[in-house]
N, C-alpha and C positions, 0 to 999 in steps of 0.2 A: 620690400617697403617697411617691416615692422621695424626692421633695425633702424632705417632712414629715420622714421617716425619717432623713436625715443632715441637717436643717437645724441650724444651730447652736442654736437654742432647745431642742433636743431634749439635745444635747450639753452645754449649760447647766443641766439639768435643769429646764426650764421645765413645774412640774406642770401647769399649766391645757393645755398643749400636748400635753404627755405623756397625760393624762387624754381629751383629746377624740381624739388618734391611737389610743389602746386602744378605747374607744366605738367609735369608727367602725370599726375593724379588727373588732371584736367583732361590731357590729350586721351587716356585711357577710358575715361566716363565720356565724351565725345566718341570714340569708336563703340562703347556698347550702348548710346542712344543713337546711333545710326542703325546698330542691329534691331533695336528695339521698335522703331519707327518701321524699316523695312517688315517686321513681324506683325506691325498693326495693319498695315498695307495690305500685306497677303492674309491678313485673317486669323495669323496663328496665334497672336498675341492680344490679349484684350485691348479695346479700343479706349477704355476708360481709364487706363493707367497714364502717368505722367513718366513720360522716358526717362527726363532727368532723375527723377526720384526711385525708377526703377533701376535704372543705371548703378546711383550711388548706393541702394540697397545691397544691389549684388557685390560690388566693392567691398561694403562694410561686413557681410557675410564672410567674403573669402579673407578680409584682413583679421576678423576676429579668429575666425578658425586656425589660421597661422601662427596669431599670439597665443592661443590656446596651446597651442600644438608646442612651440617654442617654450613656456613657463612650464610644461610636464616634462620637461625635458628630452623633447623629440618622441614620448613614449605614446602620446594619445592616436589611437589608431585612424590617421588623418583621411586615409583614403576609403574607410566605410563613414567616417562622419562628412566628409565631404561628398559621398554619393547621397547621402541621405538627406543634407542640406539642400543639393542639387534638384534631388525628387520634391521636395516641398517646394521650393522657389518656383520650379517649374511647374506644378501644378496651381501654384498662386498668380501666375502670368497669362497661363495658358487659356486661349479664348474657348 
């Protein structure tokens, strides 16, 4: 996804690429929202959370981690950082 977001086609306003990227992100966010809604129903996720905002927060967390990893020449210890971020995110959303 980082390559798509920063690709030349996006910056040249290639409508097909933009539409495809938006559809992909929207579909992924909707899937995450459904997981969050189920978690709210079963009591494992805080009731006060907005499902859409929580899904987009998760996507942003992953996106910026991958971007930082790519910008560091793929030298960032991505699995360690990912685990730390996930543990923090989980602690924030857990009921």
